[in-house]
Structure formats: structure tokens, C-alpha cells
Backbone bond lengths (Angstrom), bond angles and torsions (degrees), N, CA, C in turn:
res aa  C-N    CA-C-N  psi(-1)  N-CA   C-N-CA  omega(-1)  CA-C   N-CA-C  phi
1 X - - - 1.383 - - 1.545 104.74 -
2 X 1.271 117.12 131.82 1.488 121.91 177.19 1.545 112.50 -103.19
3 X 1.278 118.08 141.89 1.364 126.81 176.99 1.411 117.14 -124.20
4 X 1.329 121.05 151.97 1.493 116.52 170.78 1.564 101.57 -158.62
5 X 1.419 115.12 157.46 1.494 120.13 -178.23 1.463 109.31 -88.64
6 X 1.285 111.95 149.23 1.528 118.80 178.09 1.506 110.87 -91.76
7 X 1.367 113.93 111.18 1.502 122.55 -174.44 1.520 103.29 -106.09
8 X 1.359 114.18 172.54 1.383 119.60 179.02 1.593 116.90 -125.64
9 X 1.384 115.42 9.21 1.494 119.95 -170.56 1.474 108.50 -97.65
10 X 1.298 126.84 -81.65 1.420 130.72 -172.49 1.445 114.34 -100.26
11 X 1.348 115.77 145.77 1.534 116.18 -178.82 1.588 114.70 -73.56
12 X 1.395 112.80 -21.77 1.473 111.95 -177.64 1.580 110.16 -85.65
13 X 1.268 115.85 155.77 1.580 123.52 -173.97 1.499 108.56 -102.22
14 X 1.238 113.36 132.96 1.467 121.29 171.08 1.463 110.69 -95.86
15 X 1.337 120.55 110.36 1.444 121.70 -169.89 1.545 109.62 -98.91
16 X 1.283 111.54 152.64 1.439 120.16 178.82 1.476 113.41 -85.50
17 X 1.267 120.33 176.86 1.529 125.27 178.36 1.466 112.15 -57.52
18 X 1.292 117.63 -34.50 1.420 118.27 -175.98 1.611 111.77 -87.18
19 X 1.330 114.19 0.09 1.440 122.24 173.94 1.563 114.35 55.38
20 X 1.280 112.15 31.80 1.414 119.08 -177.87 1.520 112.50 -137.07
21 X 1.267 119.53 2.31 1.580 121.62 179.60 1.540 107.21 -141.07
22 X 1.282 109.01 149.76 1.553 116.33 175.84 1.414 108.64 -131.55
23 X 1.330 113.67 145.07 1.561 118.84 -177.30 1.457 108.05 -76.98
24 X 1.357 112.34 162.76 1.474 119.10 -174.89 1.528 111.43 -68.77
25 X 1.325 121.09 -43.91 1.383 121.43 -179.45 1.491 115.59 -95.32
26 X 1.220 118.67 17.41 1.482 129.21 169.01 1.561 111.86 67.37
27 X 1.321 115.59 3.16 1.586 112.68 -176.16 1.584 112.44 -110.00
28 X 1.307 120.36 -24.07 1.331 118.51 -174.69 1.570 110.93 -120.04
29 X 1.345 115.16 153.50 1.590 114.40 -178.83 1.431 108.92 -61.74
30 X 1.331 117.60 154.08 1.404 120.12 -175.76 1.537 112.03 -68.99
31 X 1.232 120.60 139.44 1.558 122.06 172.60 1.601 101.14 -141.88
32 X 1.243 114.92 145.18 1.568 128.46 176.63 1.456 106.13 -45.27
33 X 1.282 124.21 -52.97 1.493 125.52 -174.88 1.440 113.34 -72.95
34 X 1.342 119.95 -29.45 1.536 117.43 -171.64 1.522 108.26 -86.98
35 X 1.258 123.76 -12.48 1.440 125.05 -176.69 1.565 108.47 -76.47
36 X 1.376 113.05 115.63 1.396 117.15 177.71 1.466 113.03 -111.11
37 X 1.348 118.82 -12.63 1.481 126.30 -179.79 1.433 112.74 -85.94
38 X 1.359 108.46 -172.38 1.522 114.80 178.24 1.576 106.57 -80.89
39 X 1.216 120.74 139.90 1.425 125.51 -172.73 1.650 103.48 -90.69
40 X 1.262 114.33 117.89 1.458 119.78 178.77 1.540 110.59 -90.62
41 X 1.353 117.31 151.12 1.357 123.67 177.40 1.541 113.72 -128.70
42 X 1.325 118.05 142.39 1.442 123.07 -176.75 1.531 104.05 -78.23
43 X 1.347 120.22 134.01 1.438 118.90 -175.37 1.513 111.80 -129.49
44 X 1.347 120.76 -23.43 1.436 118.94 -171.89 1.625 104.76 -158.31
45 X 1.477 112.86 140.18 1.442 118.16 176.12 1.506 104.47 -128.35
46 X 1.353 119.84 148.28 1.426 125.87 168.78 1.390 109.65 -162.21
47 X 1.395 113.93 150.85 1.338 118.52 -177.58 1.601 114.58 -85.02
48 X 1.247 117.16 -7.78 1.516 125.64 176.55 1.448 109.42 -106.86
49 X 1.287 121.55 116.71 1.436 130.58 -175.97 1.480 110.02 -64.93
50 X 1.305 115.02 -27.91 1.605 118.37 -177.72 1.493 105.79 -69.10
51 X 1.334 118.00 -45.62 1.478 120.74 -174.62 1.554 105.03 -65.18
52 X 1.327 115.11 -46.36 1.516 118.69 179.16 1.466 109.80 -55.60
53 X 1.202 126.43 -51.02 1.506 130.41 177.99 1.540 110.91 -57.75
54 X 1.414 117.37 -37.85 1.410 119.77 177.54 1.625 103.97 -61.98
55 X 1.221 120.82 -49.72 1.524 122.21 -179.90 1.499 108.39 -57.14
56 X 1.397 115.70 -49.34 1.399 115.48 176.56 1.566 119.83 -47.33
57 X 1.484 107.15 -44.58 1.363 115.75 -177.89 1.458 109.74 -66.55
58 X 1.223 123.26 -41.47 1.436 126.16 176.97 1.499 112.98 -62.04
59 X 1.315 120.63 -28.31 1.438 123.57 173.46 1.594 108.36 -76.80
60 X 1.295 114.31 -39.83 1.514 118.24 -178.33 1.571 107.97 -62.83
61 X 1.401 119.18 -40.45 1.452 120.88 -178.49 1.455 110.77 -60.90
62 X 1.461 114.91 -25.22 1.444 115.51 -177.41 1.631 107.38 -105.45
63 X 1.292 116.04 29.04 1.437 120.06 173.71 1.492 112.44 58.27
64 X 1.265 120.06 41.05 1.513 126.99 175.53 1.612 106.97 -115.43
65 X 1.260 118.89 113.04 1.401 121.90 -178.41 1.572 107.04 -80.16
66 X 1.466 110.75 141.63 1.477 114.50 -179.72 1.464 108.49 -148.01
67 X 1.380 113.81 164.07 1.420 119.38 -171.84 1.584 107.57 -130.07
68 X 1.336 119.52 137.36 1.476 120.12 -176.63 1.607 100.33 -101.25
69 X 1.346 110.27 128.36 1.490 120.83 176.63 1.621 107.06 -114.38
70 X 1.302 113.06 140.31 1.371 125.40 -178.28 1.579 112.29 70.66
71 X 1.346 111.35 34.85 1.471 118.53 -175.04 1.560 112.34 -65.41
72 X 1.298 118.50 -30.65 1.472 127.82 -174.35 1.579 113.90 -100.96
73 X 1.410 115.48 12.49 1.474 115.44 -173.26 1.430 115.22 -89.79
74 X 1.303 123.52 -6.21 1.462 123.20 -178.63 1.369 118.38 -57.23
75 X 1.461 118.37 -33.59 1.509 117.88 178.32 1.490 114.73 -75.80
76 X 1.386 118.10 -14.54 1.435 114.55 -177.43 1.607 109.38 -77.25
77 X 1.210 116.71 -31.63 1.551 118.93 175.07 1.460 118.29 60.39
78 X 1.244 120.32 -148.50 1.420 122.17 -168.68 1.542 113.57 -77.52
79 X 1.329 114.22 -12.95 1.499 115.04 -177.28 1.569 110.64 -67.13
80 X 1.263 119.62 -16.16 1.461 119.96 175.53 1.546 110.02 -116.62
81 X 1.356 118.60 15.41 1.466 118.90 176.31 1.532 108.32 98.63
82 X 1.305 112.90 127.83 1.454 117.30 -177.65 1.613 112.06 -64.67
83 X 1.238 115.33 -32.36 1.468 116.59 177.78 1.474 116.36 -66.02
84 X 1.336 116.97 -12.81 1.409 118.76 -179.82 1.541 114.01 -91.63
85 X 1.368 110.33 -7.38 1.525 116.85 -178.20 1.482 118.11 -92.71
86 X 1.347 113.88 -9.03 1.451 115.39 174.43 1.482 116.42 -68.43
87 X 1.304 119.50 143.84 1.436 126.58 178.90 1.427 106.83 -89.00
88 X 1.360 115.70 134.41 1.553 120.95 179.14 1.520 110.47 -113.70
89 X 1.301 114.74 147.21 1.425 123.35 173.58 1.603 110.74 -112.55
90 X 1.205 117.06 122.91 1.513 122.01 -179.99 1.490 110.05 -119.09
91 X 1.253 118.73 138.16 1.390 121.49 177.68 1.461 110.17 -95.85
92 X 1.340 122.43 136.08 1.442 130.79 -167.84 1.539 108.47 -68.70
93 X 1.274 118.94 -44.36 1.395 120.32 -172.99 1.628 108.45 -108.64
94 X 1.315 111.82 107.32 1.647 109.44 -175.58 1.487 112.10 -66.01
95 X 1.343 123.85 -7.06 1.487 121.40 174.92 1.615 111.04 -69.46
96 X 1.401 112.94 -17.03 1.395 116.78 -176.99 1.533 112.78 -96.21
97 X 1.232 118.16 3.03 1.470 129.70 -175.53 1.646 109.13 -47.99
98 X 1.263 114.33 -56.00 1.484 122.10 -171.86 1.545 105.52 -62.97
99 X 1.392 120.11 -48.16 1.464 123.09 -175.13 1.590 105.71 -67.65
100 X 1.318 119.38 -42.18 1.386 117.27 -179.14 1.547 112.72 -63.48
101 X 1.380 116.57 -42.91 1.469 119.31 -178.54 1.565 110.31 -63.43
102 X 1.263 114.32 -35.48 1.535 115.48 -178.37 1.571 106.90 -71.15
103 X 1.336 118.75 -37.45 1.471 116.86 177.30 1.508 117.00 -67.35
104 X 1.382 115.70 -30.73 1.395 122.42 174.78 1.568 106.44 -67.97
105 X 1.213 119.94 -50.23 1.437 126.21 175.56 1.520 115.36 -51.32
106 X 1.273 115.84 -43.78 1.425 123.20 -175.87 1.552 108.33 -79.85
107 X 1.323 118.39 -49.67 1.407 117.95 -177.62 1.499 121.51 -85.70
108 X 1.302 120.06 -27.41 1.502 124.35 -177.67 1.514 110.68 -107.99
109 X 1.298 118.16 -46.92 1.507 115.62 -172.22 1.479 109.57 -83.66
110 X 1.402 120.58 -29.43 1.465 121.23 -177.78 1.515 108.09 -136.75
111 X 1.346 122.38 65.63 1.515 126.98 179.01 1.492 108.28 -51.87
112 X 1.278 120.50 145.83 1.557 120.89 171.43 1.466 107.73 -63.70
113 X 1.295 113.95 142.13 1.475 119.68 177.17 1.632 108.07 -80.20
114 X 1.278 114.85 140.24 1.400 117.16 175.94 1.411 112.22 -103.80
115 X 1.298 115.52 141.95 1.489 121.10 -175.75 1.547 113.28 -67.97
116 X 1.269 115.89 152.67 1.469 119.78 175.93 1.600 102.84 -72.35
117 X 1.331 112.70 156.77 1.492 120.70 174.35 1.487 111.42 -136.25
118 X 1.297 117.82 161.86 1.421 122.16 179.39 1.533 104.80 -114.81
119 X 1.368 113.61 134.16 1.372 119.84 178.15 1.602 117.28 -71.23
120 X 1.273 118.47 134.44 1.413 123.84 -170.63 1.590 110.22 -74.67
121 X 1.344 110.14 -25.50 1.535 118.10 -178.08 1.612 111.01 -79.01
122 X 1.328 116.64 -63.33 1.458 123.58 -173.81 1.533 114.53 -105.10
123 X 1.345 118.16 -3.89 1.381 124.41 174.50 1.617 114.37 65.08
124 X 1.290 111.43 28.72 1.566 119.99 178.57 1.469 109.67 -88.82
125 X 1.246 117.09 136.47 1.507 119.76 175.00 1.459 110.42 -77.35
126 X 1.436 115.12 135.53 1.543 118.52 -177.15 1.524 105.97 -126.95
127 X 1.276 113.80 150.11 1.513 119.79 174.63 1.628 108.38 -66.34
128 X 1.315 108.76 156.84 1.447 112.98 178.03 1.486 120.10 -63.55
129 X 1.323 111.71 -20.65 1.466 115.38 178.64 1.560 114.92 -73.65
130 X 1.396 113.20 -18.52 1.434 117.05 -179.88 1.451 107.94 -87.40
131 X 1.400 113.46 138.39 1.479 121.86 175.28 1.549 108.57 -106.45
132 X 1.298 116.08 -13.01 1.553 125.97 173.06 1.463 110.42 -122.77
133 X 1.263 111.77 140.69 1.566 116.93 -177.21 1.497 103.42 -69.30
134 X 1.387 111.53 133.00 1.406 123.56 174.10 1.488 115.35 -65.87
135 X 1.293 116.29 -27.68 1.507 121.06 -179.60 1.571 111.67 -81.36
136 X 1.428 112.78 -52.70 1.546 111.48 -173.83 1.445 113.41 -119.07
137 X 1.280 123.46 7.85 1.486 133.85 179.01 1.459 111.54 53.10
138 X 1.453 114.98 39.36 1.457 120.38 173.82 1.644 104.04 -90.62
139 X 1.293 119.10 136.33 1.400 116.46 170.13 1.403 124.61 -64.62
140 X 1.295 122.03 153.78 1.422 122.23 -176.71 1.452 114.75 -71.66
141 X 1.250 120.29 168.21 1.565 119.99 -178.41 1.511 108.96 -65.41
142 X 1.360 116.54 -34.27 1.554 120.12 -179.27 1.503 107.17 -66.49
143 X 1.413 119.28 -44.03 1.398 117.34 -175.11 1.507 111.82 -70.99
144 X 1.360 117.48 -30.21 1.547 121.78 174.49 1.448 111.08 -59.26
145 X 1.434 118.46 -41.31 1.431 125.09 -176.12 1.524 108.94 -69.79
146 X 1.414 117.71 -32.02 1.408 119.80 -175.69 1.544 110.98 -79.86
147 X 1.388 116.25 -19.11 1.404 121.60 -179.37 1.500 107.68 -90.01
């Protein structure tokens, strides 16, 4: 698990020897006594920025602040190493790590399965992920109730 402090001065990060922590004011290596800010923790990595922002939105809906690191690295590609192009999500307050990890596990890694449904119009069976019948494009009963 990687951690870093949330500072407000420079956009570049000053890494420690362990390459897993960053100091608060971005100039000095991390030390337990020197850290005066909120300790951030790395929580999620993905190569697709859209997926990463979906996770960020799920956390935001649950009042967990997060920070996207390496957001603009996709254009660099393999010339700088493939490991440097992955987008990372860090939570701002490390005290919320367990809650955030549980949310990600529940919503992203193991989404609840939706039951199949039968269209009222054409009587075709549809997968639970469909809100509109694939055969006749009629909305599901659940979607009709939401509208």
C-alpha cells in the first residue's frame, strides 16, 4: 500500500527512498514527524481513465475525497515505460481507506447481479443489464416506474 501527503504548493511529487510516500510540502522526503497534512493512500489503478473516474465518482457519492494521479500520461505511451502510464486513484484521507476499499469491492469488483426480465410488449426475455428491450425497444417496468 502506497501513501503520500496532500500538499498545496507544487504539482510535482518528491518521492522518498521507498518510493511510496511523498512529503507534505513537496520538498523534503517523507518522515513521520514532518507530515502535517492529510496522509493520502493509493487505492486503485487502471489503464483506462474513464473506468478510474467512474471509481472516483462512486467514492465522491459516498463523501470520500480522492485524487487522480498520472491523469495526463496516456499520450506518453511506451517510450517512458508502460508502468508509468497507468492512472492512479488516491484517497485524500487515509482514515477512509477501509470504507473506500469496501465500496470499490462491492460496486466495481463484484457488482450486484440484476435479474432477467420479460418485456411486456413482445414477451422477449432480456438480461438484467438491459433497461430497454433489445427486441422492440420498450422500456422495462422498472424504468417506466422511474420515469
